[in-house]
C-alpha positions as CSV (number, residue, x, y, z in Angstrom):
1,M,288.0,-191.4,-117.9
2,E,291.7,-191.5,-119.2
3,N,290.9,-193.7,-122.1
4,H,288.0,-191.6,-123.2
5,H,290.1,-188.8,-122.9
6,H,293.0,-190.4,-125.3
7,N,290.3,-191.5,-127.8
8,S,288.6,-188.1,-128.0
9,E,292.3,-187.2,-128.6
10,A,292.5,-189.8,-131.4
11,L,289.7,-188.7,-133.0
12,L,290.3,-185.0,-133.0
13,A,293.3,-185.7,-134.7
14,S,292.2,-188.3,-137.3
15,S,289.6,-185.6,-137.9
16,L,292.3,-183.0,-138.8
17,Q,294.4,-185.8,-140.9
18,G,291.1,-186.4,-142.7
19,F,290.7,-182.7,-143.7
20,R,294.4,-182.8,-145.0
21,S,293.6,-185.8,-146.9
22,E,290.2,-184.3,-148.6
23,V,292.1,-181.2,-149.5
24,S,295.3,-183.3,-151.4
25,K,292.5,-185.2,-153.2
26,I,290.7,-182.0,-154.4
27,L,293.7,-180.4,-155.5
28,N,294.7,-183.5,-157.1
29,K,291.5,-183.8,-158.7
30,V,290.8,-180.4,-159.7
31,L,294.0,-179.2,-160.6
32,P,296.3,-181.6,-162.0
33,I,299.8,-181.8,-163.1
34,S,300.8,-184.0,-166.1
35,E,304.1,-186.2,-166.1
36,P,306.9,-184.4,-167.8
37,G,306.6,-185.8,-171.8
38,T,303.1,-186.0,-171.7
39,E,300.8,-183.9,-174.3
40,L,299.3,-181.7,-171.7
41,E,302.8,-180.9,-170.0
42,F,302.6,-177.3,-168.8
43,Q,298.9,-176.9,-169.8
44,F,298.5,-175.4,-166.4
45,L,300.0,-172.0,-167.2
46,S,297.4,-171.8,-169.5
47,L,294.0,-169.7,-168.8
48,V,292.0,-173.0,-169.3
49,W,293.8,-174.7,-166.1
50,I,294.2,-171.2,-164.0
51,Q,290.2,-171.0,-164.2
52,K,290.0,-174.4,-162.5
53,C,291.6,-172.6,-159.4
54,V,288.2,-170.9,-158.4
55,D,286.7,-174.3,-158.6
56,V,289.1,-175.7,-155.6
57,I,287.5,-172.7,-152.8
58,P,284.3,-174.0,-152.3
59,L,285.2,-177.5,-152.3
60,I,287.8,-176.8,-149.6
61,H,285.2,-174.9,-147.9
62,R,282.9,-177.9,-147.7
63,A,285.7,-180.0,-146.6
64,F,286.4,-177.9,-143.8
65,A,282.3,-177.4,-143.1
66,K,282.5,-181.2,-142.9
67,V,285.4,-181.2,-140.0
68,V,283.2,-178.6,-137.8
69,V,280.3,-180.8,-137.9
70,E,282.1,-184.2,-137.6
71,I,284.1,-182.9,-134.4
72,D,280.6,-181.3,-133.2
73,H,282.0,-178.1,-132.9
74,P,279.3,-175.3,-134.7
75,M,280.7,-171.8,-135.2
76,N,278.7,-170.3,-132.2
77,K,280.8,-172.2,-129.8
78,W,284.2,-171.0,-131.2
79,G,286.7,-169.3,-129.3
80,K,287.7,-165.5,-130.0
81,S,290.5,-166.2,-131.7
82,Q,288.9,-168.6,-134.3
83,I,286.2,-166.0,-134.8
84,E,288.3,-163.5,-135.6
85,E,290.5,-165.7,-137.7
86,Y,287.7,-166.9,-139.8
87,L,286.3,-163.5,-140.5
88,D,289.6,-161.9,-141.5
89,Y,289.9,-164.7,-143.7
90,S,286.6,-164.3,-145.3
91,L,287.0,-160.9,-145.4
92,N,290.3,-160.8,-147.3
93,L,289.1,-163.9,-149.7
94,L,286.1,-161.2,-150.8
95,E,289.1,-158.7,-151.3
96,L,291.2,-161.2,-153.4
97,L,287.8,-162.3,-155.8
98,N,287.6,-158.2,-156.3
99,S,291.1,-158.0,-157.4
100,V,290.2,-161.1,-160.1
101,T,287.6,-159.0,-161.1
102,S,289.6,-156.0,-161.9
103,G,291.9,-158.4,-163.4
104,V,289.1,-160.0,-165.8
105,S,288.6,-155.9,-166.5
106,H,292.0,-155.3,-167.5
107,L,291.9,-158.1,-170.0
108,S,288.3,-157.6,-171.5
109,H,289.4,-153.7,-172.2
110,A,293.1,-155.0,-173.8
111,K,290.7,-157.5,-175.9
112,L,288.5,-154.7,-176.9
113,C,291.5,-152.3,-178.0
114,I,292.9,-155.0,-180.0
115,S,289.4,-156.2,-181.7
116,H,289.0,-152.3,-182.6
117,G,292.2,-152.4,-184.2
118,L,291.6,-155.8,-186.0
119,S,288.1,-154.1,-187.4
120,L,290.2,-151.3,-189.4
121,I,292.1,-153.6,-190.9
122,G,289.0,-155.7,-191.9
123,K,287.3,-152.3,-193.3
124,N,290.0,-151.8,-195.7
125,S,291.4,-148.7,-194.4
126,D,295.1,-147.4,-193.9
127,P,296.7,-150.9,-192.3
128,L,299.4,-148.4,-190.7
129,A,296.6,-146.5,-189.1
130,A,295.2,-149.6,-187.4
131,L,298.3,-150.5,-186.1
132,E,297.9,-147.9,-183.4
133,H,295.3,-150.1,-181.9
134,L,297.2,-153.2,-182.2
135,N,299.2,-153.4,-178.9
136,E,300.4,-156.6,-176.8
137,I,298.2,-157.3,-173.9
138,Q,300.2,-155.7,-171.2
139,P,300.8,-157.1,-167.6
140,Y,298.1,-155.5,-165.1
141,D,299.4,-154.3,-162.0
142,L,297.0,-154.8,-158.7
143,G,298.7,-152.0,-157.1
144,K,297.5,-151.7,-153.5
145,E,294.0,-153.5,-154.7
146,L,296.7,-156.9,-153.3
147,K,296.5,-157.4,-149.9
148,V,298.2,-160.0,-148.3
149,E,298.1,-159.5,-145.0
150,R,296.8,-162.2,-142.2
151,K,296.2,-161.6,-138.4
152,M,296.6,-165.2,-137.4
153,I,297.1,-165.3,-133.7
154,P,299.7,-167.5,-132.3
155,E,299.2,-170.4,-130.4
156,N,300.8,-169.0,-126.9
157,E,299.9,-168.4,-123.0
158,E,297.8,-165.6,-124.0
159,S,295.5,-167.2,-126.6
160,P,294.9,-170.9,-124.9
161,C,293.5,-173.5,-127.4
162,S,293.1,-177.1,-127.2
163,G,290.9,-180.0,-128.4
164,K,288.0,-178.9,-130.7
165,D,289.2,-175.1,-131.1
166,L,292.6,-176.2,-131.8
167,I,291.4,-178.4,-134.5
168,V,289.5,-175.5,-136.0
169,R,292.3,-172.9,-135.6
170,R,294.7,-175.7,-137.4
171,S,291.9,-176.3,-140.6
172,L,291.6,-172.8,-140.9
173,W,295.4,-172.2,-141.3
174,I,295.2,-175.3,-143.9
175,L,292.6,-173.3,-145.5
176,M,294.1,-169.8,-145.4
177,S,297.6,-171.0,-146.8
178,V,295.7,-173.2,-149.7
179,S,293.6,-170.1,-150.7
180,S,296.3,-168.1,-150.9
181,W,298.2,-170.5,-152.9
182,I,295.5,-170.5,-155.3
183,F,294.7,-167.1,-155.8
184,G,298.5,-166.5,-156.5
185,V,298.2,-168.4,-159.2
186,L,295.0,-167.5,-160.5
187,L,295.9,-163.3,-160.4
188,S,299.5,-164.0,-161.7
189,G,297.6,-165.9,-165.0
190,I,295.1,-163.2,-165.0
191,C,297.5,-160.1,-164.7
192,S,300.4,-161.6,-166.8
193,S,302.3,-160.7,-163.7
194,D,304.6,-162.9,-161.5
195,K,304.2,-160.3,-158.7
196,P,300.5,-161.9,-157.1
197,Y,302.2,-165.3,-157.1
198,L,305.4,-164.1,-155.5
199,E,303.5,-162.3,-152.7
200,L,300.7,-164.8,-151.8
201,R,302.9,-167.9,-152.0
202,K,305.0,-166.0,-149.4
203,S,301.4,-165.6,-147.2
204,A,300.7,-169.2,-148.0
205,G,304.1,-170.6,-146.8
206,L,303.5,-168.9,-143.1
207,F,300.9,-171.3,-142.8
208,D,301.1,-175.1,-144.2
209,D,302.6,-175.3,-147.6
210,S,303.2,-179.0,-147.5
211,L,299.9,-179.6,-149.3
212,I,300.9,-177.8,-152.2
213,R,304.3,-178.2,-152.3
214,G,303.9,-180.4,-155.5
215,W,302.5,-178.0,-157.3
216,D,304.5,-175.0,-156.2
217,T,307.8,-176.6,-157.4
218,I,306.5,-176.8,-160.6
219,L,304.7,-173.7,-160.7
220,A,307.4,-171.5,-159.3
221,S,310.0,-171.8,-161.5
222,E,307.7,-171.7,-164.7
223,I,305.9,-168.6,-163.5
224,A,309.0,-166.6,-163.1
225,E,310.3,-168.0,-166.5
226,N,307.2,-166.7,-168.0
227,C,306.9,-163.6,-165.9
228,G,303.2,-165.1,-165.0
229,V,301.9,-164.9,-168.5
230,S,299.3,-167.3,-169.5
231,R,299.7,-169.2,-172.5
232,E,296.4,-167.5,-174.3
233,V,298.2,-164.0,-173.6
234,K,301.2,-164.9,-174.8
235,E,300.0,-166.4,-178.2
236,I,298.0,-163.4,-178.7
237,N,300.8,-161.0,-178.5
238,E,302.8,-163.4,-180.8
239,V,300.1,-163.1,-183.7
240,I,299.8,-159.6,-182.8
241,T,303.6,-159.0,-183.9
242,G,303.3,-161.4,-187.2
243,L,300.3,-159.5,-187.9
244,K,302.2,-155.9,-187.5
245,E,305.1,-157.4,-189.9
246,A,302.6,-159.0,-192.4
247,V,301.1,-155.6,-192.3
248,A,304.6,-154.1,-194.0
249,N,304.4,-156.7,-196.2
250,G,300.9,-155.9,-197.3
251,S,299.5,-159.7,-196.4
252,V,297.4,-159.7,-193.2
253,D,294.5,-162.3,-194.1
254,E,296.0,-165.4,-192.1
255,F,297.1,-163.5,-189.1
256,A,293.8,-161.7,-188.8
257,I,291.8,-164.9,-189.0
258,E,294.1,-166.3,-186.3
259,L,293.9,-163.4,-183.9
260,K,290.1,-163.1,-184.6
261,R,290.0,-166.8,-183.2
262,R,292.2,-166.2,-180.4
263,L,290.3,-163.1,-179.0
264,E,287.1,-165.2,-179.1
265,D,288.7,-168.0,-177.2
266,L,289.7,-165.4,-174.5
267,E,286.3,-163.7,-174.2
268,E,284.8,-167.3,-173.8
269,L,287.4,-168.1,-171.0
270,M,287.1,-164.7,-169.4
271,Q,283.3,-164.9,-169.5
272,K,283.8,-168.7,-167.5
273,I,286.2,-166.7,-165.1
274,G,283.8,-163.8,-164.6
275,K,280.8,-166.0,-163.6
276,K,282.8,-168.3,-161.2
277,T,284.4,-165.7,-159.8
278,N,280.9,-163.7,-159.2
279,D,279.4,-167.1,-157.9
280,L,282.0,-167.7,-155.3
281,F,281.7,-163.8,-154.4
282,S,278.0,-164.0,-153.3
283,E,278.8,-167.4,-151.6
284,V,281.3,-166.5,-149.6
285,L,279.5,-163.1,-148.7
286,A,276.3,-165.0,-147.9
287,E,278.4,-167.5,-145.7
288,R,279.9,-164.6,-143.5
289,G,276.2,-162.9,-143.3
290,K,275.3,-166.3,-141.8
291,F,278.3,-166.5,-139.6
292,L,277.8,-163.1,-138.2
293,D,273.7,-163.8,-137.7
294,S,274.7,-166.7,-135.4
295,L,277.3,-164.5,-133.3
296,Q,274.4,-162.0,-132.6
297,H,272.1,-164.8,-131.9
298,T,274.6,-166.5,-129.6
299,R,275.1,-163.0,-127.5
300,K,271.4,-162.5,-127.1
């Protein structure tokens, strides 16, 4: 009996370690960081890289679901604290996805305003009047939309947790930690602000940051240096500055063509991020609904 108990504990510990390893593999595959001096160095500050952050979430959800199956501990057998933590996590995730949608809408509005100013120049109207519509893309403040509250119940005598429940709890911690950090990167890049990253990074650090330390070490300094502004937004703003100077000199064609191309690229990226965000929102909402249904059936 004693050997069986030790074997069971070893299997549970192995499942948790397996989940950590799987999350690490997912991050390395989806969000690779290039070595210093390579051609792709710091490309992770671009929206091209940042949009991949959305891909990480469903992959680690599947890895979490795999652990639950592996230890044979379905959701309808979870303890009260694990149920509350999962529901809190999924609700926070939906709110963060709404924040991403708001950030994308801000970028879309800014892009439309710039495109309008660019069209005025193309119509041979007064270039100086068109300048009023050629404003740089400004940071977007999520304000109260950005919620970073977590209701993790500490492991103490009032909330005893062991065995399979403990594995679920610690796996949930990893899930929450990595997701908070991922959305910090994602929202900072979309909103051109370091605030989401700093706040959600703090939230992520409350749980388990060892899995994201490599990325965090690099990104923390880069996001601080660039105030969270993505490469695409920075380059568009630089072209707008050049275009304004060119208008004064009566030569705008080269800058206008370049700005039009970059705005088209930005539109394509926003559409991709928007679609991924909507798909993930639907997926999380459906999983949350199934979870609540299973709880109701269990109580009956």
